[in-house]
C-alpha positions in Angstrom: -0.9 28.3 25.0 0.0 24.7 25.8 3.2 23.3 25.1 4.4 19.8 24.4 7.9 18.8 24.0 8.3 17.4 20.6 12.3 17.1 19.9 11.7 15.3 16.5 10.5 18.6 15.1 13.7 20.3 15.7 15.5 18.4 13.0 13.2 19.6 10.5 13.3 23.3 11.8 16.9 23.7 11.6 17.9 21.3 9.0 19.3 22.4 5.8 16.3 22.3 3.2 18.6 23.0 0.7 20.9 20.3 0.6 20.9 17.0 -1.2 18.1 17.2 -3.7 14.5 16.1 -3.4 13.8 13.8 0.2 11.0 11.9 -2.2 13.7 10.9 -4.8 16.3 9.7 -2.3 13.8 7.7 -0.4 12.5 6.2 -3.6 15.9 5.1 -4.5 17.5 4.5 -1.5 16.3 0.6 -1.1 15.6 0.5 2.5 11.9 1.4 2.6 11.5 0.9 6.2 14.4 3.4 7.0 12.6 5.8 5.1 8.7 4.9 6.0 7.6 3.7 2.5 4.6 1.6 3.5 3.9 0.7 -0.3 5.4 1.0 -3.7 3.0 1.0 -6.7 4.3 1.4 -10.3 4.1 4.8 -10.8 3.9 6.2 -7.1 4.3 5.3 -3.8 3.2 5.8 -0.1 5.4 7.1 2.6 4.5 8.7 6.2 5.1 12.0 6.7 8.0 12.3 9.2 6.9 15.6 10.8 3.2 14.8 11.1 0.3 16.6 11.6 -1.4 13.8 13.4 -0.3 9.9 14.0 -0.9 8.3 10.7 -0.1 11.3 8.5 0.6 9.5 5.2 1.8 11.1 1.6 1.0 9.7 -1.6 4.0 10.9 -3.8 4.4 10.1 -8.0 7.7 8.5 -8.7 8.2 11.1 -11.4 9.7 14.1 -10.1 7.4 16.7 -10.6 5.9 19.8 -8.9 2.9 20.5 -11.4 -0.1 18.5 -11.2 -0.9 19.0 -15.0 2.3 17.2 -16.2 1.7 13.8 -14.6 -0.2 11.3 -17.1 -3.6 9.9 -16.3 -2.0 6.7 -15.1 -0.2 8.1 -12.7 -2.8 10.1 -11.5 -5.3 7.3 -11.2 -2.7 5.2 -9.4 -2.1 8.1 -6.8 -6.1 8.0 -6.3 -6.1 4.1 -6.1 -3.1 4.5 -3.3 -5.1 7.2 -1.3 -8.2 5.1 -1.5 -6.0 1.9 -0.1 -4.3 4.4 2.7 -7.9 5.6 3.8 -9.0 1.9 4.1 -5.8 1.1 6.1 -6.2 3.9 8.3 -9.5 3.0 9.3 -8.5 -0.4 10.2 -5.4 -0.1 11.6 -5.8 3.1 13.7 -9.8 3.6 13.8 -9.6 6.8 12.1 -13.0 8.5 11.8 -12.2 11.0 9.5 -9.8 12.4 6.8 -8.2 15.4 5.4 -7.0 14.7 2.0 -5.2 17.3 -0.2 -2.4 18.9 -1.9 -0.5 22.0 -1.5 0.7 23.3 -4.6 3.3 25.7 -4.9 4.9 28.2 -1.9 1.6 30.5 -2.0 -0.5 27.3 -1.1 1.7 26.4 1.9 3.7 23.6 -0.2 6.7 22.7 2.1 8.1 20.5 -0.6 7.4 22.6 -3.9 9.1 20.6 -6.3 7.6 17.0 -6.0 3.8 17.0 -5.4 2.3 14.9 -3.0 -1.3 14.2 -1.5 -1.6 14.4 2.2 -3.9 11.8 3.7 -4.3 13.2 7.6 -6.4 10.7 9.9 -8.9 12.6 12.1 -10.6 11.5 15.0 -13.8 12.9 16.9 -12.4 15.8 19.5 -9.2 15.8 18.2 -7.4 19.1 17.8 -7.4 21.3 14.6 -6.2 20.3 11.4 -3.5 23.1 11.0 -1.0 23.3 14.2 -1.3 27.5 14.1 -4.9 27.3 14.6 -4.9 24.9 17.8 -3.5 25.2 21.1 -1.7 21.8 21.1 -0.7 18.9 19.0 -0.1 15.4 20.6 1.0 12.7 18.9 0.9 9.6 20.9 2.5 7.0 18.6 6.2 6.7 17.2 6.5 6.8 13.5 8.0 3.0 13.9 4.8 2.1 15.5 2.6 3.8 13.1 4.7 2.2 10.2 4.1 -1.4 11.3 0.2 -0.6 11.7 0.1 0.9 8.3 2.4 -1.8 6.4 0.4 -4.5 8.0 -2.8 -3.3 7.1 -1.9 -2.5 3.6 -0.1 -5.8 2.8 -1.8 -8.3 5.1 -4.5 -10.4 4.1 -7.6 -8.3 3.1 -11.3 -9.2 5.0 -13.0 -9.2 1.7 -12.6 -8.6 -2.0 -13.9 -5.1 -1.9 -11.0 -4.5 0.9 -8.1 -6.0 -1.1 -5.2 -3.5 -1.0 -3.2 -4.7 -3.9 -2.9 -2.5 -7.2 -2.8 -5.6 -9.2 
């Protein structure tokens, strides 16, 4: 098996996951979107980069409401989450030339949810000939770009002028 030095992962591995409440709620209320990698806010949900990504551009769509139960969310929140997911896919295509995507939710510990109490949709960009989706299945994972660089690209793609009415990324 090949090994790659990835020092940012140690913070997650050794971090106290029981302290301080929900990372999504904290990021949402912190008031510093760039420091928490929040790339877009809607009325009922927001877009944030995964700070421990599977690939560059691994983005999460998170409801503002703290809930781990998909069935509890109202239709307006679900609709906005899917609209944000669509916006992120478009933005990642433009800004990172992604050729495919894995999109999904892990609901509950048995399904592999790392954060069980606040559901979120994963958008994982993919490229031809990249490594397997799950790190345990592949021999190596390379992330060639920093989170800060990805944040700037995606923020620009989500908030910059759209090329046409069909590509307009605003929720309004």
